[in-house]
C-alpha positions in Angstrom: -55.2 10.9 -14.6 -54.2 13.4 -12.0 -57.9 14.0 -11.0 -58.3 10.2 -10.5 -55.1 10.0 -8.5 -56.2 13.0 -6.3 -59.6 11.4 -5.7 -58.0 8.0 -4.7 -55.6 9.8 -2.4 -58.3 11.8 -0.7 -60.4 8.7 -0.4 -57.6 6.8 1.2 -57.0 9.7 3.6 -60.5 9.3 5.1 -59.9 5.6 6.0 -59.2 4.6 9.6 -55.6 5.2 10.7 -54.9 1.5 11.2 -55.6 0.8 7.5 -53.9 3.8 6.0 -50.1 4.1 5.4 -47.4 3.7 8.0 -46.9 7.4 8.6 -50.5 7.9 9.7 -50.2 4.8 11.9 -46.9 6.1 13.3 -48.5 9.5 14.2 -51.4 7.7 15.9 -49.0 5.6 18.0 -46.9 8.6 19.0 -50.0 10.5 20.1 -51.5 7.7 22.0 -51.3 7.6 25.8 -49.0 5.2 27.6 -50.5 1.7 27.8 -51.0 0.1 31.2 -48.4 -2.6 32.3 -49.3 -6.1 31.5 -48.8 -8.9 34.0 -46.3 -10.9 32.0 -42.7 -9.9 32.8 -40.5 -11.4 30.1 -42.7 -11.9 27.1 -42.6 -9.9 23.9 -45.9 -8.2 24.6 -45.3 -6.5 28.0 -43.7 -3.3 26.8 -45.7 -0.1 26.6 -45.0 2.5 24.0 -44.8 5.7 25.9 -42.7 8.4 24.4 -40.6 10.6 26.7 -38.8 13.8 25.9 -35.7 13.5 23.7 -32.3 13.3 25.3 -29.0 14.6 24.2 -27.3 12.5 21.7 -23.7 11.4 21.5 -21.5 12.9 18.8 -22.0 9.9 16.6 -25.8 9.9 17.3 -26.1 13.2 15.5 -24.4 11.9 12.4 -26.7 9.0 11.4 -29.8 7.4 12.9 -28.0 4.1 13.2 -26.2 5.1 16.4 -28.9 6.8 18.4 -32.5 8.0 17.9 -33.9 11.2 19.3 -36.9 9.5 20.9 -36.5 7.5 24.1 -39.0 5.0 25.3 -39.8 3.5 28.6 -40.9 0.0 29.4 -44.2 -0.7 31.1 -44.5 0.5 34.6 -40.9 1.8 34.5 -39.5 -1.7 34.9 -36.4 -2.4 33.0 -36.1 -5.3 30.5 -32.4 -4.7 30.1 -29.8 -7.0 31.7 -28.0 -4.3 33.6 -30.9 -2.2 34.9 -31.9 1.4 34.3 -34.6 2.7 32.0 -35.2 0.8 28.8 -33.1 2.2 26.0 -34.2 3.4 22.6 -33.3 0.2 20.8 -35.3 -2.0 23.2 -38.6 -0.1 22.5 -37.9 0.2 18.8 -37.4 -3.6 18.5 -40.7 -4.2 20.4 -42.5 -1.6 18.2 -41.0 -3.2 15.1 -42.1 -6.7 16.1 -45.7 -5.7 17.0 -46.6 -3.0 14.5 -45.9 -5.0 11.3 -46.9 -8.3 9.9 -44.6 -11.3 10.0 -44.0 -11.0 6.2 -42.4 -7.5 6.8 -39.8 -8.6 9.4 -37.0 -11.1 9.0 -33.6 -12.1 10.5 -30.9 -12.5 7.9 -27.9 -14.6 9.0 -24.4 -12.9 9.0 -21.9 -14.9 7.1 -18.8 -13.5 8.7 -17.4 -14.8 12.0 -17.7 -18.1 13.8 -20.7 -17.3 16.0 -24.4 -17.2 15.0 -25.4 -13.6 14.3 -28.5 -12.2 12.6 -29.5 -8.8 11.1 -32.9 -7.7 12.3 -34.5 -6.2 9.2 -37.8 -4.8 8.1 -39.4 -4.2 4.7 -39.7 -0.4 4.6 -40.8 0.3 1.1 -41.1 -1.1 -2.4 -39.3 0.2 -5.5 -40.5 -0.2 -9.1 -37.1 -1.2 -10.3 -36.6 -3.9 -7.7 -38.7 -7.1 -7.5 -39.8 -7.5 -3.9 -39.4 -5.3 -0.8 -36.4 -3.2 0.2 -35.0 -4.4 3.5 -33.6 -2.0 6.1 -31.3 -3.3 8.8 -32.0 -2.1 12.4 -29.9 -4.2 14.7 -27.7 -7.3 15.1 -29.0 -10.1 17.2 -26.6 -12.6 18.8 -28.3 -15.6 20.5 -26.5 -17.2 23.4 -27.1 -20.7 22.2 -25.2 -20.1 18.9 -21.9 -18.7 20.3 -18.7 -20.5 19.4 -18.6 -23.7 21.3 -22.4 -23.8 22.0 -24.5 -26.7 20.9 -26.5 -24.8 18.3 -23.6 -23.0 16.6 -24.6 -22.9 12.9 -21.1 -22.6 11.5 -19.5 -25.9 12.7 -17.9 -24.6 15.9 -20.0 -26.6 18.3 -17.0 -28.1 20.3 -16.7 -26.3 23.7 -13.0 -25.8 23.0 -13.7 -23.8 19.8 -14.9 -20.7 21.6 -12.8 -20.6 24.8 -11.0 -17.4 25.4 -9.9 -16.0 28.7 -11.9 -18.8 30.5 -15.2 -17.5 29.1 -17.6 -20.3 28.5 -20.0 -20.6 25.6 -23.2 -18.9 26.4 -21.6 -16.2 28.5 -20.7 -13.8 25.7 -24.1 -12.2 24.9 -24.3 -10.7 28.4 -20.8 -9.3 28.1 -21.9 -7.5 25.0 -24.5 -5.7 27.1 -22.1 -5.0 29.9 -19.6 -3.4 27.5 -22.3 -0.8 26.6 -23.2 -0.3 30.2 -19.6 0.3 31.4 -18.8 2.6 28.5 -19.9 5.6 30.6 -21.1 8.6 28.7 -20.6 6.5 25.6 -17.0 7.7 25.7 -15.7 4.9 23.4 -18.9 4.9 21.3 -20.0 1.3 21.9 -23.3 1.0 20.0 -26.5 0.6 22.1 -26.9 -3.0 23.2 -29.8 -4.5 25.1 -31.1 -7.9 26.1 -33.8 -9.3 23.8 -35.8 -12.5 23.2 -37.0 -13.2 19.6 -39.6 -15.9 18.7 -38.2 -19.1 17.3 -40.4 -18.9 14.3 -38.1 -16.2 12.9 -35.3 -18.7 12.9 -37.2 -21.7 11.5 -36.4 -24.5 11.2 -33.8 -24.2 14.0 -36.3 -23.4 16.8 -39.8 -23.0 15.3 -41.7 -23.4 18.5 -39.4 -21.9 21.2 -37.5 -18.6 21.4 -33.9 -17.3 21.3 -32.4 -15.2 23.9 -29.4 -13.0 23.5 -28.0 -9.5 22.8 -29.4 -7.0 20.4 -27.0 -4.2 19.2 -27.7 -1.2 17.1 -26.7 -1.6 13.5 -23.9 0.8 12.6 -23.5 2.4 9.1 -21.9 5.4 7.6 -23.7 8.6 6.5 -26.2 7.9 3.6 -26.7 4.3 4.6 -23.2 3.2 3.3 -21.9 0.1 5.2 -19.0 0.6 7.4 -15.6 -0.9 6.7 -13.6 -2.8 9.2 -10.4 -1.3 10.6 -8.4 -4.2 9.2 -9.4 -3.2 5.7 -7.8 0.2 6.0 -4.4 1.7 6.9 -4.5 2.8 10.5 -2.6 6.0 9.9 -5.8 7.9 9.1 -7.6 7.0 12.3 -8.2 9.8 14.8 -5.7 9.4 17.7 -8.2 10.4 20.3 -10.7 7.8 19.2 -8.0 5.1 19.2 -7.2 6.1 22.8 -10.9 6.0 23.8 -11.2 2.4 22.6 -7.9 1.5 24.1 -8.8 2.6 27.6 -12.0 0.6 27.4 -10.1 -2.5 26.3 -7.6 -2.2 29.1 -10.4 -1.7 31.7 -12.4 -4.6 30.5 -9.4 -6.8 29.5 -10.6 -7.5 26.0 -9.4 -10.8 24.5 -10.7 -10.2 21.0 -9.8 -6.7 19.9 -8.7 -7.4 16.4 -9.1 -5.1 13.4 -12.4 -6.7 12.4 -14.0 -5.7 15.6 -13.6 -2.0 15.0 -15.8 -0.3 12.4 -14.8 2.7 10.5 -17.7 5.1 10.1 -17.8 8.2 7.9 -20.0 11.2 8.6 -21.5 13.7 6.2 -18.2 15.6 6.1 -16.3 12.4 5.2 -14.7 12.5 8.7 -13.6 9.1 10.1 -15.0 7.8 13.4 -14.2 4.5 15.1 -16.9 2.3 16.5 -15.9 -0.7 18.7 -18.1 -3.9 18.4 -18.0 -7.6 19.4 -17.4 -7.6 23.1 -18.2 -11.2 23.8 -14.7 -11.8 25.2 -14.2 -9.1 27.8 -14.0 -9.6 31.6 -11.9 -12.8 31.3 -11.1 -15.2 34.2 -7.3 -15.2 33.3 -5.0 -12.9 31.4 -3.4 -15.3 28.9 -5.4 -14.3 25.8 -5.5 -10.4 25.9 -5.5 -9.1 22.3 -5.0 -5.4 21.5 -4.8 -4.6 17.8 -4.2 -0.9 18.4 -0.8 -1.7 20.0 0.6 -1.8 16.5 -1.0 1.5 15.4 1.1 4.7 15.5 -1.7 6.5 17.5 -1.1 4.3 20.5 2.4 5.9 21.0 1.0 9.4 21.2 0.1 11.1 24.5 -3.5 11.0 25.8 -5.6 14.1 25.3 -6.7 16.1 28.4 -10.3 14.9 27.9 -9.2 11.2 28.0 -7.0 11.8 31.0 -9.8 13.5 32.9 -12.2 10.7 32.0 -9.8 8.0 33.2 -9.2 9.9 36.4 -12.9 10.1 37.1 -13.6 6.4 36.7 -15.1 4.7 39.7 -14.2 1.0 39.5 -16.1 0.1 42.7 -19.3 1.2 41.0 -18.5 -0.9 37.9 -17.8 -3.8 40.2 -21.3 -3.5 41.8 -22.8 -3.6 38.3 -20.9 -6.7 37.4 -21.8 -8.5 40.7 -25.5 -7.6 40.2 -25.5 -9.4 36.9 -23.8 -12.6 38.0 -20.3 -12.1 36.8 -17.7 -14.3 38.5 -15.8 -12.6 41.3 -12.5 -13.6 39.7 -13.5 -11.5 36.6 -14.6 -8.6 38.8 -11.3 -8.7 40.7 -9.3 -8.5 37.5 -11.4 -5.6 36.3 -10.6 -3.7 39.5 -6.9 -4.4 39.0 -6.8 -3.4 35.4 -8.6 -0.1 36.1 -6.1 0.7 38.8 -3.2 0.0 36.3 -4.9 2.3 33.7 -5.4 5.1 36.2 -1.8 4.9 37.6 -0.3 4.6 34.1 -2.1 7.7 32.9 -1.2 9.6 36.0 2.5 8.8 35.3 2.3 10.1 31.7 2.5 6.8 29.9 1.1 6.2 26.5 -1.6 3.7 25.5 1.1 1.5 24.0 3.3 1.5 27.1 0.3 0.5 29.3 -0.9 -2.1 26.8 2.5 -3.7 26.6 2.6 -3.8 30.4 -0.8 -5.6 30.4 -0.4 -8.0 27.5 1.9 -11.0 27.1 4.7 -10.6 24.6 5.6 -14.3 24.6 4.7 -17.4 26.6 5.8 -15.9 29.9 3.6 -13.8 32.1 3.2 -10.1 31.5 4.4 -7.3 33.8 0.8 -6.9 35.0 0.6 -10.6 35.9 3.9 -10.4 37.8 2.5 -7.5 39.9 -0.8 -9.4 40.5 1.1 -12.4 41.7 3.1 -10.3 44.2 -0.1 -8.6 45.4 -2.1 -11.7 46.0 -2.6 -12.9 49.5 -1.6 -16.4 50.6 -4.0 -19.3 49.8 -4.7 -19.6 53.5 -5.9 -16.0 53.5 -8.2 -16.5 50.6 -5.8 -15.9 47.7 -7.5 -12.6 46.8 -5.7 -9.4 45.7 -4.4 -7.0 48.3 -5.4 -3.8 46.4 -3.4 -1.5 48.7 -0.2 -3.5 48.0 -1.2 -3.7 44.3 -1.4 0.1 43.9 2.0 0.5 45.5 3.6 -2.1 43.2 1.9 -0.5 40.1 3.2 2.9 41.1 6.7 1.6 41.2 6.6 -0.5 38.0 4.7 2.0 35.9 6.7 4.9 37.3 10.2 3.5 36.6 10.4 0.4 34.3 7.9 1.6 31.8 8.9 5.0 30.6 6.8 6.7 28.0 8.5 6.5 24.5 7.1 10.0 23.6 10.1 12.4 23.4 10.1 15.0 26.1 11.0 18.7 25.4 14.6 19.2 26.4 15.8 22.8 26.8 18.6 23.9 24.5 22.0 23.5 26.0 25.2 25.4 25.4 27.9 23.4 23.7 30.4 21.9 26.1 32.7 20.7 23.4 36.3 21.3 24.4 38.6 22.7 21.7 40.4 19.4 21.1 37.2 17.5 20.7 36.0 20.1 18.2 39.3 19.8 16.3 39.0 16.0 16.2 35.5 16.4 14.8 36.7 18.7 12.1 39.4 16.2 11.1 36.7 13.5 10.7 34.5 15.7 8.6 37.5 16.7 6.5 38.3 13.0 5.8 34.7 12.4 4.7 34.9 15.4 2.4 38.0 14.0 0.7 36.3 10.8 -0.1 33.2 12.6 -1.3 29.8 11.2 -2.4 29.4 9.5 -5.8 28.6 11.8 -8.8 29.4 15.0 -6.9 32.2 17.5 -7.0 33.8 17.7 -3.7 34.4 21.1 -2.3 36.3 22.2 0.7 35.3 22.5 4.3 34.9 26.1 5.3 33.2 28.2 7.8 31.9 31.7 8.0 34.7 34.3 8.5 32.5 35.7 11.2 33.4 32.9 13.6 36.9 32.2 12.3 38.8 34.2 15.0 36.5 33.9 18.0 35.6 30.2 18.0 38.6 28.5 16.5 38.0 24.8 15.7 34.4 25.0 17.1 33.3 27.4 14.4 32.6 24.4 12.0 30.0 23.0 14.4 28.4 26.4 15.0 28.0 27.5 11.4 27.9 24.5 9.2 29.7 22.6 6.4 30.3 24.0 2.9 29.6 20.9 0.8 29.7 20.7 -2.9 26.5 20.4 -4.8 25.5 17.9 -7.5 27.7 17.2 -10.4 28.1 20.1 -12.8 27.2 22.8 -10.2 29.1 24.9 -7.8 26.3 25.9 -5.4 27.2 25.1 -1.8 24.9 23.3 0.5 25.0 24.3 4.1 24.4 21.6 6.7 23.5 23.3 9.9 24.7 22.0 13.3 23.3 23.5 16.5 25.4 23.8 19.6 23.3 21.3 21.5 23.9 18.6 18.8 
């Protein structure tokens, strides 16, 4: 049996590389020179497969291959197929290689049942197992077509009315590009937004919805925990275990981009090989709104939002360049009203951090607590020019108003270190305090033997009535015991 198996294996190894198994085919592709650019610009066939040296990975990239892969790929001729420019990312080239190196039977899009928009898992049949009938499907990315967003005509979940998907003035069909912009504006992958690119998939993959045409939208790297375990949503866990620094990183991104849909289901909880928790923000279809009525920050109710920022986060926020972000948005056709609000929100974030405010304090300033306008909206209304002058924001005046509001009205709730003070109790106040404590001692707690108020003889002559506050109270213990319990009081109390 083993001789026959060895003979069959050696015979197969002598076959051409395009017939043999996938690993030989993969090696042949990696070793092949870069293909020449094709004349078509936006088809599925115009991307070369030219490997370039690996680049440093983000902290999450080193945990699992679902966040980032070591190999980077370039599109043909150096041209970018991504919405926001720059060299083609890893995910773009991997999706193209996946679509062209396998047969149609080995690739599929599986619809996602959760949510109200159309979303699909891009999967491939990687191997077969003897104990499972049929192939084993591996998920690579999540595809969101623009024509299936909430309120769009082809929405597959019954939300085809334009009013169903309106948030922040964002119209149906404008969400997929915002998914890409969130990744582009997450500089240095500080908040760990998964890699997201623009992609067009053939309509035959979505038959019978569009068997002849194609679907255009965003493609985002699929996120999972170590060992291929699916991630949980933050709403399915208690937030007390989340790392404070990662909550702050997501929060600063939401404030900058004015997220209208940051609920607990849009933050994934990822675990690495050491069982450490990491937070991954997803679903950014409702960022960069046209008005501020619908801002939604789930982390406002998490305890980490009331902790001070780390030095790394403060340095990151201080180094942000909103003018550069504004140019990226304008180059990709974002409305000027959305760009203007992004510039104002980034200014509020930078000034709030410079004044020592917490994420919660800044978020409460930005977000409406009731039907009325928020503090941020009040400042914007004061900083706007008259309609005859264009009605735009005077950013010089805005920064001055923000410095006043965020420096005075919104004080950080984090307790500050107060130096220990010497007691300034006068003797008669201390005597009155002793009388009050003596009265409480006479009443006594239930099921306890009441003792007497006493103080250490060490302080009896020097401090007079104040000695009780300096040393403590001799209180009776539980019933049946005579052990005293000393309740300490510091002079500053």
